[in-house]
NULO-999823 format. One record per atom (N, C-alpha, C): residue number from 1; residue in one letter; atom name; z, y, x. Coordinates in steps of 0.1 Angstrom, whole numbers, plus 2048, in hexadecimal, padded with zeros to 3 digits. Example, Ala and Ser with C-alpha at 12.3 -4.5 7.8 and 13.67 -1.06 7.14 Angstrom:
<nodes>
k, r, a, z, y, x
1, A, N, 84E, 7C7, 884
1, A, CA, 84E, 7D3, 87B
1, A, C, 84E, 7DF, 884
2, S, N, 847, 7EA, 880
2, S, CA, 847, 7F5, 889
2, S, C, 84F, 800, 881
</nodes>
This chain:
<nodes>
k, r, a, z, y, x
1, M, N, AD5, 70F, 904
1, M, CA, AE1, 70F, 8FB
1, M, C, ADE, 704, 8F0
2, N, N, AE8, 6FD, 8EB
2, N, CA, AE6, 6F4, 8E1
2, N, C, AE4, 6FA, 8D3
3, N, N, AE2, 6F2, 8C9
3, N, CA, ADF, 6F8, 8BB
3, N, C, AEC, 6FD, 8B4
4, S, N, AF8, 6F9, 8B9
4, S, CA, B04, 6FF, 8B2
4, S, C, B05, 70D, 8B5
5, P, N, B09, 715, 8AC
5, P, CA, B0B, 724, 8AE
5, P, C, B16, 727, 8B8
6, L, N, B14, 730, 8C1
6, L, CA, B1E, 735, 8CA
6, L, C, B25, 741, 8C3
7, N, N, B32, 73F, 8C2
7, N, CA, B39, 74A, 8BB
7, N, C, B45, 74F, 8C4
8, L, N, B4C, 759, 8C0
8, L, CA, B56, 75F, 8C9
8, L, C, B61, 754, 8CB
9, R, N, B65, 74C, 8C1
9, R, CA, B6F, 742, 8C2
9, R, C, B6C, 738, 8CD
10, T, N, B5F, 733, 8CD
10, T, CA, B5C, 729, 8D7
10, T, C, B5A, 72F, 8E5
11, L, N, B54, 73B, 8E5
11, L, CA, B52, 742, 8F2
11, L, C, B60, 744, 8F9
12, F, N, B6A, 748, 8F2
12, F, CA, B77, 74B, 8F8
12, F, C, B80, 73E, 8F7
13, S, N, B7B, 733, 8F3
13, S, CA, B82, 726, 8F3
13, S, C, B8F, 726, 8EB
14, F, N, B8E, 72D, 8DF
14, F, CA, B99, 72D, 8D6
14, F, C, B99, 71F, 8CF
15, P, N, BA4, 71A, 8CA
15, P, CA, BA4, 70D, 8C3
15, P, C, B9C, 70E, 8B6
16, D, N, B96, 703, 8B2
16, D, CA, B8F, 702, 8A6
16, D, C, B99, 701, 89A
17, P, N, B99, 70B, 891
17, P, CA, BA3, 70A, 886
17, P, C, BA1, 6FE, 87D
18, A, N, B95, 6F8, 87D
18, A, CA, B92, 6ED, 874
18, A, C, B96, 6E0, 87A
19, A, N, B98, 6E0, 887
19, A, CA, B9B, 6D3, 88E
19, A, C, BA9, 6CF, 88D
20, T, N, BAB, 6C2, 88B
20, T, CA, BB9, 6BD, 88A
20, T, C, BBF, 6BA, 897
21, T, N, BB7, 6B8, 8A1
21, T, CA, BBC, 6B6, 8AF
21, T, C, BB3, 6BF, 8B8
22, T, N, BB9, 6C2, 8C4
22, T, CA, BB1, 6CB, 8CD
22, T, C, BAC, 6C2, 8D9
23, A, N, BA0, 6C5, 8DD
23, A, CA, B9A, 6BD, 8E8
23, A, C, BA0, 6C2, 8F6
24, F, N, BA4, 6CF, 8F6
24, F, CA, BA9, 6D5, 902
24, F, C, BB6, 6DC, 8FE
25, P, N, BC0, 6DC, 907
25, P, CA, BCC, 6E3, 904
25, P, C, BCA, 6F2, 904
26, P, N, BD1, 6FA, 8FB
26, P, CA, BCF, 708, 8FA
26, P, C, BD3, 70F, 908
27, S, N, BCC, 71A, 90B
27, S, CA, BCF, 722, 917
27, S, C, BDD, 728, 917
28, N, N, BE2, 72B, 922
28, N, CA, BEF, 732, 923
28, N, C, BEF, 73F, 91B
29, Q, N, BE4, 746, 91C
29, Q, CA, BE4, 753, 914
29, Q, C, BE5, 750, 905
30, W, N, BDD, 746, 900
30, W, CA, BDE, 742, 8F2
30, W, C, BEC, 73E, 8EE
31, Q, N, BF2, 736, 8F7
31, Q, CA, C00, 732, 8F4
31, Q, C, C0A, 73E, 8F3
32, E, N, C08, 747, 8FC
32, E, CA, C10, 753, 8FD
32, E, C, C0E, 75B, 8F0
33, F, N, C01, 75C, 8EC
33, F, CA, BFE, 763, 8DF
33, F, C, C05, 75D, 8D3
34, Q, N, C04, 74F, 8D2
34, Q, CA, C0A, 748, 8C7
34, Q, C, C19, 74B, 8C7
35, S, N, C1F, 74B, 8D3
35, S, CA, C2E, 74D, 8D4
35, S, C, C31, 75B, 8CF
36, R, N, C2A, 765, 8D4
36, R, CA, C2C, 773, 8D0
36, R, C, C2A, 775, 8C1
37, L, N, C20, 76F, 8BC
37, L, CA, C1D, 770, 8AD
37, L, C, C28, 76A, 8A5
38, G, N, C2D, 75E, 8AA
38, G, CA, C38, 757, 8A3
38, G, C, C44, 760, 8A2
39, R, N, C47, 767, 8AD
39, R, CA, C53, 76F, 8AE
39, R, C, C51, 77B, 8A4
40, E, N, C45, 781, 8A4
40, E, CA, C43, 78C, 89B
40, E, C, C44, 789, 88C
41, I, N, C3E, 77E, 888
41, I, CA, C3D, 77B, 87A
41, I, C, C4A, 775, 875
42, K, N, C53, 771, 87E
42, K, CA, C60, 76C, 879
42, K, C, C68, 777, 873
43, T, N, C65, 784, 876
43, T, CA, C6C, 78F, 871
43, T, C, C68, 792, 862
44, L, N, C5D, 78C, 85E
44, L, CA, C59, 78E, 850
44, L, C, C60, 784, 846
45, K, N, C63, 788, 83A
45, K, CA, C69, 77F, 830
45, K, C, C5D, 77A, 828
46, W, N, C59, 76E, 82A
46, W, CA, C4E, 767, 823
46, W, C, C53, 762, 815
47, P, N, C4B, 765, 80B
47, P, CA, C4F, 760, 7FD
47, P, C, C4D, 751, 7FC
48, A, N, C44, 74C, 804
48, A, CA, C41, 73D, 804
48, A, C, C40, 738, 812
49, A, N, C3B, 72D, 814
49, A, CA, C3A, 727, 822
49, A, C, C31, 730, 82A
50, M, N, C35, 732, 837
50, M, CA, C2E, 73B, 840
50, M, C, C20, 734, 843
51, P, N, C15, 73B, 842
51, P, CA, C08, 735, 845
51, P, C, C07, 733, 854
52, D, N, BFD, 72B, 858
52, D, CA, BFA, 729, 866
52, D, C, BF1, 735, 86B
53, L, N, BF7, 73F, 870
53, L, CA, BEF, 74B, 873
53, L, C, BE6, 749, 87F
54, T, N, BE9, 740, 889
54, T, CA, BE1, 73F, 895
54, T, C, BD4, 738, 891
55, S, N, BD3, 72F, 887
55, S, CA, BC6, 72A, 882
55, S, C, BBE, 735, 87B
56, K, N, BC5, 73E, 874
56, K, CA, BBE, 749, 86E
56, K, C, BB8, 752, 879
57, V, N, BBF, 754, 884
57, V, CA, BBA, 75C, 88F
57, V, C, BAD, 756, 894
58, A, N, BAE, 749, 897
58, A, CA, BA2, 742, 89C
58, A, C, B96, 743, 892
59, E, N, B99, 743, 885
59, E, CA, B8E, 744, 87B
59, E, C, B88, 753, 87C
60, L, N, B90, 75C, 87F
60, L, CA, B8C, 76A, 880
60, L, C, B81, 76C, 88B
61, F, N, B81, 763, 895
61, F, CA, B77, 764, 8A0
61, F, C, B6B, 75B, 89E
62, N, N, B69, 756, 892
62, N, CA, B5D, 74D, 88F
62, N, C, B51, 756, 88C
63, V, N, B4F, 760, 894
63, V, CA, B43, 769, 893
63, V, C, B39, 765, 89D
64, E, N, B2D, 762, 899
64, E, CA, B22, 75E, 8A2
64, E, C, B1D, 769, 8AB
65, L, N, B1B, 766, 8B7
65, L, CA, B17, 770, 8C1
65, L, C, B0A, 776, 8BE
66, P, N, B00, 76F, 8B9
66, P, CA, AF3, 776, 8B6
66, P, C, AF5, 781, 8AB
67, D, N, AFF, 77E, 8A2
67, D, CA, B02, 788, 898
67, D, C, B08, 795, 89E
68, L, N, B11, 793, 8A8
68, L, CA, B17, 79E, 8AF
68, L, C, B0C, 7A6, 8B6
69, F, N, B02, 79F, 8BC
69, F, CA, AF8, 7A6, 8C3
69, F, C, AEF, 7AE, 8BA
70, V, N, AEC, 7A8, 8AE
70, V, CA, AE3, 7AF, 8A4
70, V, C, AEA, 7BB, 89F
71, S, N, AF7, 7BA, 89C
71, S, CA, AFF, 7C6, 896
71, S, C, B00, 7D1, 8A0
72, S, N, B00, 7CE, 8AD
72, S, CA, B01, 7D9, 8B7
72, S, C, AF4, 7DE, 8BB
73, G, N, AEA, 7D5, 8BB
73, G, CA, ADD, 7D8, 8C0
73, G, C, AD5, 7E1, 8B7
74, T, N, AD9, 7E2, 8AA
74, T, CA, AD2, 7EB, 8A1
74, T, C, AD4, 7FA, 8A4
75, K, N, ADB, 7FD, 8AE
75, K, CA, ADE, 80B, 8B2
75, K, C, AD3, 811, 8BB
76, T, N, ACA, 809, 8C1
76, T, CA, AC0, 80E, 8C9
76, T, C, AB5, 815, 8C1
77, R, N, AAF, 81F, 8C6
77, R, CA, AA4, 827, 8BF
77, R, C, A98, 81E, 8BD
78, E, N, A94, 817, 8C7
78, E, CA, A88, 80E, 8C6
78, E, C, A8A, 804, 8BC
79, L, N, A95, 7FE, 8BB
79, L, CA, A98, 7F3, 8B1
79, L, C, A99, 7F9, 8A3
80, Q, N, A9F, 805, 8A2
80, Q, CA, AA0, 80C, 895
80, Q, C, A92, 80F, 890
81, E, N, A89, 813, 899
81, E, CA, A7C, 817, 894
81, E, C, A74, 80A, 890
82, T, N, A76, 7FF, 897
82, T, CA, A6F, 7F3, 894
82, T, C, A75, 7ED, 887
83, L, N, A82, 7EE, 884
83, L, CA, A87, 7EA, 878
83, L, C, A82, 7F2, 86C
84, E, N, A81, 7FF, 86E
84, E, CA, A7B, 808, 864
84, E, C, A6D, 804, 861
85, E, N, A65, 802, 86B
85, E, CA, A57, 7FE, 86A
85, E, C, A56, 7F1, 862
86, S, N, A5E, 7E7, 865
86, S, CA, A5E, 7DB, 85E
86, S, C, A62, 7DC, 84F
87, R, N, A6A, 7E5, 84C
87, R, CA, A6E, 7E8, 83E
87, R, C, A61, 7EC, 836
88, K, N, A58, 7F3, 83C
88, K, CA, A4C, 7F8, 835
88, K, C, A42, 7ED, 833
89, S, N, A43, 7E3, 83B
89, S, CA, A3A, 7D7, 839
89, S, C, A42, 7CA, 83A
90, P, N, A4A, 7C8, 82F
90, P, CA, A53, 7BD, 82F
90, P, C, A4E, 7AF, 831
91, E, N, A41, 7AD, 82F
91, E, CA, A3B, 79F, 831
91, E, C, A37, 79D, 83F
92, E, N, A36, 7A8, 847
92, E, CA, A32, 7A7, 855
92, E, C, A3E, 7A3, 85E
93, I, N, A3B, 79B, 868
93, I, CA, A45, 797, 872
93, I, C, A42, 79E, 87F
94, I, N, A4C, 7A5, 884
94, I, CA, A4A, 7AD, 890
94, I, C, A53, 7A7, 89B
95, V, N, A4E, 7A6, 8A7
95, V, CA, A56, 7A1, 8B2
95, V, C, A58, 7AC, 8BC
96, L, N, A65, 7AF, 8BF
96, L, CA, A68, 7BA, 8C8
96, L, C, A6E, 7B4, 8D5
97, N, N, A68, 7B8, 8E0
97, N, CA, A6D, 7B3, 8ED
97, N, C, A77, 7BD, 8F2
98, L, N, A83, 7B8, 8F6
98, L, CA, A8E, 7C1, 8FB
98, L, C, A8F, 7C1, 90A
99, A, N, A88, 7B8, 911
99, A, CA, A88, 7B7, 91F
99, A, C, A97, 7B5, 924
100, E, N, A9D, 7BF, 92B
100, E, CA, AAB, 7BE, 92F
100, E, C, AB3, 7C9, 92A
101, H, N, ABE, 7C5, 924
101, H, CA, AC8, 7CF, 91E
101, H, C, AD6, 7CA, 920
102, E, N, ADF, 7D3, 921
102, E, CA, AED, 7D0, 921
102, E, C, AF4, 7D7, 915
103, I, N, AFB, 7CF, 90E
103, I, CA, B02, 7D5, 902
103, I, C, B11, 7D3, 904
104, T, N, B18, 7DE, 902
104, T, CA, B27, 7DE, 902
104, T, C, B2C, 7E0, 8F4
105, N, N, B34, 7D7, 8F0
105, N, CA, B3A, 7D8, 8E2
105, N, C, B49, 7D7, 8E3
106, E, N, B4F, 7DE, 8D9
106, E, CA, B5E, 7DC, 8D7
106, E, C, B60, 7DB, 8C8
107, Y, N, B68, 7D0, 8C5
107, Y, CA, B6B, 7CD, 8B7
107, Y, C, B7A, 7CD, 8B5
108, H, N, B7F, 7CF, 8A9
108, H, CA, B8D, 7CF, 8A6
108, H, C, B90, 7C7, 89A
109, P, N, B8D, 7B9, 89B
109, P, CA, B90, 7B1, 88F
109, P, C, BA0, 7B0, 88D
110, Y, N, BA4, 7AE, 881
110, Y, CA, BB2, 7AD, 87E
110, Y, C, BB5, 7A4, 872
111, I, N, BC1, 7A0, 871
111, I, CA, BC7, 799, 866
111, I, C, BD2, 7A2, 860
112, E, N, BD1, 7A4, 853
112, E, CA, BDB, 7AC, 84C
112, E, C, BE4, 7A3, 844
113, I, N, BF1, 7A4, 845
113, I, CA, BFB, 79D, 83D
113, I, C, C01, 7A6, 833
114, R, N, BFF, 7A3, 826
114, R, CA, C05, 7AB, 81C
114, R, C, C0F, 7A2, 814
115, I, N, C1B, 7A7, 814
115, I, CA, C26, 79F, 80C
115, I, C, C2C, 7A9, 803
116, A, N, C2E, 7A5, 7F6
116, A, CA, C35, 7AD, 7EC
116, A, C, C42, 7B2, 7F1
117, G, N, C45, 7BF, 7F0
117, G, CA, C52, 7C4, 7F4
117, G, C, C51, 7CA, 802
118, L, N, C47, 7C6, 80A
118, L, CA, C45, 7CB, 817
118, L, C, C3E, 7D9, 816
119, P, N, C44, 7E4, 81B
119, P, CA, C3E, 7F1, 819
119, P, C, C30, 7F2, 81F
120, L, N, C2E, 7ED, 82A
120, L, CA, C21, 7EE, 831
120, L, C, C1C, 7E0, 835
121, P, N, C0F, 7DD, 834
121, P, CA, C0B, 7D0, 838
121, P, C, C0C, 7CF, 847
122, K, N, C0F, 7C2, 84C
122, K, CA, C0F, 7BF, 85A
122, K, C, C01, 7BD, 85F
123, K, N, BFD, 7C4, 869
123, K, CA, BEF, 7C2, 86E
123, K, C, BF0, 7BC, 87C
124, I, N, BE8, 7B1, 87D
124, I, CA, BE7, 7AA, 88A
124, I, C, BD9, 7AE, 88F
125, E, N, BD7, 7B7, 898
125, E, CA, BCA, 7BC, 89C
125, E, C, BC7, 7B8, 8AB
126, F, N, BBA, 7B5, 8AD
126, F, CA, BB5, 7B1, 8BA
126, F, C, BAB, 7BB, 8BF
127, K, N, BAA, 7BC, 8CC
127, K, CA, B9F, 7C4, 8D2
127, K, C, B96, 7BA, 8DA
128, V, N, B89, 7BA, 8D5
128, V, CA, B7F, 7B1, 8DB
128, V, C, B75, 7BA, 8E3
129, Q, N, B74, 7B8, 8F0
129, Q, CA, B6A, 7BF, 8F8
129, Q, C, B60, 7B5, 8FD
130, I, N, B53, 7B8, 8FB
130, I, CA, B48, 7AE, 8FF
130, I, C, B3D, 7B7, 906
131, V, N, B39, 7B2, 911
131, V, CA, B2D, 7B7, 918
131, V, C, B23, 7AC, 918
132, T, N, B17, 7AF, 912
132, T, CA, B0C, 7A5, 911
132, T, C, B00, 7AA, 919
133, A, N, AFC, 7A2, 923
133, A, CA, AF0, 7A6, 92B
133, A, C, AE4, 79D, 925
134, L, N, ADA, 7A3, 91F
134, L, CA, ACF, 79C, 91A
134, L, C, AC3, 79D, 923
135, K, N, ABC, 791, 924
135, K, CA, AB0, 791, 92D
135, K, C, AA5, 78A, 926
136, G, N, A99, 790, 925
136, G, CA, A8E, 78A, 91F
136, G, C, A8F, 787, 910
137, I, N, A96, 78F, 908
137, I, CA, A99, 78C, 8FA
137, I, C, A8D, 792, 8F1
138, N, N, A89, 78A, 8E8
138, N, CA, A80, 78E, 8DE
138, N, C, A87, 78E, 8D0
139, L, N, A86, 798, 8C8
139, L, CA, A8B, 798, 8BB
139, L, C, A80, 796, 8B0
140, K, N, A82, 78D, 8A7
140, K, CA, A79, 78B, 89C
140, K, C, A7E, 793, 891
141, I, N, A76, 79C, 88C
141, I, CA, A7B, 7A6, 881
141, I, C, A71, 7A5, 875
142, Q, N, A77, 7A4, 869
142, Q, CA, A70, 7A4, 85D
142, Q, C, A78, 7AB, 852
143, A, N, A71, 7B4, 84B
143, A, CA, A76, 7BB, 83F
143, A, C, A83, 7C2, 843
144, G, N, A83, 7C9, 84F
144, G, CA, A8E, 7D1, 853
144, G, C, A9A, 7C9, 858
145, T, N, A98, 7BC, 85B
145, T, CA, AA4, 7B4, 85F
145, T, C, AA0, 7AC, 86B
146, I, N, AA9, 7AA, 875
146, I, CA, AA7, 7A1, 880
146, I, C, AA9, 793, 87B
147, T, N, A9F, 78B, 87C
147, T, CA, AA0, 77D, 876
147, T, C, AA3, 773, 881
148, E, N, A9F, 776, 88D
148, E, CA, AA0, 76C, 898
148, E, C, AA0, 773, 8A6
149, I, N, AA8, 76D, 8AF
149, I, CA, AA8, 771, 8BD
149, I, C, AA0, 767, 8C4
150, Q, N, A94, 76A, 8CA
150, Q, CA, A8C, 760, 8D0
150, Q, C, A8D, 761, 8DF
151, A, N, A8E, 755, 8E5
151, A, CA, A8D, 753, 8F4
151, A, C, A97, 75C, 8FB
152, G, N, A96, 75C, 908
152, G, CA, A9E, 764, 911
152, G, C, AAC, 75E, 914
153, S, N, AB4, 766, 91A
153, S, CA, AC1, 761, 91E
153, S, C, ACB, 76D, 91D
154, C, N, AD8, 769, 91E
154, C, CA, AE2, 774, 91E
154, C, C, AEE, 76F, 926
155, D, N, AF6, 779, 92A
155, D, CA, B03, 777, 931
155, D, C, B0D, 77E, 928
156, F, N, B19, 778, 926
156, F, CA, B23, 77E, 91F
156, F, C, B30, 77F, 928
157, E, N, B36, 78B, 926
157, E, CA, B43, 78D, 92C
157, E, C, B4C, 793, 922
158, G, N, B58, 78E, 920
158, G, CA, B60, 794, 916
158, G, C, B6F, 791, 918
159, K, N, B76, 799, 90F
159, K, CA, B85, 798, 910
159, K, C, B8A, 79A, 902
160, I, N, B95, 793, 8FE
160, I, CA, B9C, 795, 8F1
160, I, C, BAA, 798, 8F4
161, K, N, BAF, 7A3, 8EE
161, K, CA, BBD, 7A7, 8F0
161, K, C, BC4, 7A8, 8E3
162, Y, N, BD1, 7A4, 8E3
162, Y, CA, BDA, 7A7, 8D8
162, Y, C, BE5, 7B0, 8DE
163, E, N, BE5, 7BC, 8DA
163, E, CA, BEE, 7C6, 8DF
163, E, C, BEC, 7C7, 8EE
164, D, N, BF6, 7C4, 8F7
164, D, CA, BF4, 7C5, 905
164, D, C, BF1, 7B8, 90C
165, L, N, BF0, 7AD, 903
165, L, CA, BEE, 79F, 909
165, L, C, BDF, 79C, 908
166, T, N, BD9, 798, 913
166, T, CA, BCB, 793, 913
166, T, C, BCC, 784, 910
167, I, N, BC7, 781, 904
167, I, CA, BC8, 773, 900
167, I, C, BBC, 76A, 904
168, A, N, BB1, 771, 908
168, A, CA, BA5, 76A, 90C
168, A, C, B9D, 773, 914
169, E, N, B97, 76D, 91F
169, E, CA, B8D, 775, 927
169, E, C, B83, 76A, 92C
170, K, N, B76, 76E, 92B
170, K, CA, B6C, 764, 92E
170, K, C, B5F, 76B, 933
171, K, N, B58, 764, 93C
171, K, CA, B4B, 768, 941
171, K, C, B43, 75C, 941
172, V, N, B37, 75D, 939
172, V, CA, B2F, 752, 937
172, V, C, B20, 756, 939
173, G, N, B18, 74D, 93F
173, G, CA, B0A, 750, 940
173, G, C, B04, 74B, 94D
174, P, N, AF7, 74B, 94D
174, P, CA, AEE, 74F, 942
174, P, C, AED, 744, 938
175, L, N, AEC, 748, 92B
175, L, CA, AEA, 73F, 920
175, L, C, ADC, 741, 91C
176, E, N, AD5, 736, 91A
176, E, CA, AC7, 736, 915
176, E, C, AC7, 738, 906
177, L, N, ABF, 741, 901
177, L, CA, ABE, 743, 8F3
177, L, C, AB0, 73E, 8EF
178, L, N, AB0, 734, 8E7
178, L, CA, AA4, 72E, 8E3
178, L, C, AA3, 72E, 8D4
179, G, N, A9D, 739, 8CE
179, G, CA, A9B, 73A, 8C0
179, G, C, AA8, 73A, 8B8
180, V, N, AB1, 743, 8BB
180, V, CA, ABE, 744, 8B4
180, V, C, ABC, 74B, 8A7
181, G, N, ABF, 745, 89C
181, G, CA, ABE, 74B, 88F
181, G, C, ACA, 754, 88D
182, V, N, AC8, 75F, 885
182, V, CA, AD2, 768, 883
182, V, C, AD7, 767, 875
183, S, N, AE4, 765, 873
183, S, CA, AEA, 764, 865
183, S, C, AED, 772, 860
184, T, N, AF2, 773, 854
184, T, CA, AF6, 77F, 84F
184, T, C, B01, 785, 857
185, I, N, B00, 792, 85B
185, I, CA, B0A, 798, 863
185, I, C, B18, 798, 85D
186, T, N, B22, 796, 865
186, T, CA, B30, 796, 860
186, T, C, B33, 7A4, 85B
187, K, N, B3A, 7A4, 850
187, K, CA, B3D, 7B1, 849
187, K, C, B49, 7B8, 84F
188, Q, N, B50, 7B2, 858
188, Q, CA, B5B, 7B9, 85E
188, Q, C, B57, 7C6, 865
189, K, N, B60, 7CF, 866
189, K, CA, B5E, 7DC, 86C
189, K, C, B5B, 7DA, 87B
190, Q, N, B50, 7DF, 880
190, Q, CA, B4D, 7DD, 88E
190, Q, C, B49, 7EB, 893
191, E, N, B4D, 7ED, 8A0
191, E, CA, B4A, 7F9, 8A7
191, E, C, B41, 7F6, 8B3
192, P, N, B34, 7F6, 8B1
192, P, CA, B2B, 7F2, 8BC
192, P, C, B2B, 7FD, 8C6
193, G, N, B29, 7F8, 8D3
193, G, CA, B28, 802, 8DE
193, G, C, B19, 805, 8E0
194, P, N, B17, 80D, 8EB
194, P, CA, B09, 812, 8ED
194, P, C, B01, 807, 8F4
195, L, N, AF4, 807, 8F1
195, L, CA, AEB, 7FE, 8F8
195, L, C, AE6, 805, 904
196, K, N, AE7, 7FF, 910
196, K, CA, AE3, 805, 91C
196, K, C, AD5, 801, 920
</nodes>
């Protein structure tokens, strides 16, 4: 894998909200989502110019995959014990070998639109399902925090839905993980699934 971080947006081939032009045309599902979203928000009375919500949606998925793995992986007993042990000796670096694991996650990111005079905010919610198969992964842990994912590989399979519309579906792998650093975990509400 290259040095640029792999995130949900790039994994599912959503347009880059910062780009002025697109290298690839948007998928049929993304175009259908844009059309449906446009019809929905036309019913709102905007006090100013209507923002470009599809770029905000793409920004919503700029969550790095190693961070998603870390947030869900902290549910295993062995990892919890190792994290606790590292808190007691914060200067010590511990490497935990995970061998092979499959992690199933479901997330519900959303954008909330609040307009004065509107009794309830308009909520645009997504359902993200990801299955990650990890092979030969080592976690570098220090002071109760996973600081790096070392070596190994992973396969990702996932789907993003808006209401009944699947706007993206992808299966990728194996991806080689070569010393992937872990940034601060995203603060959005996440509902990690079980580690198998």
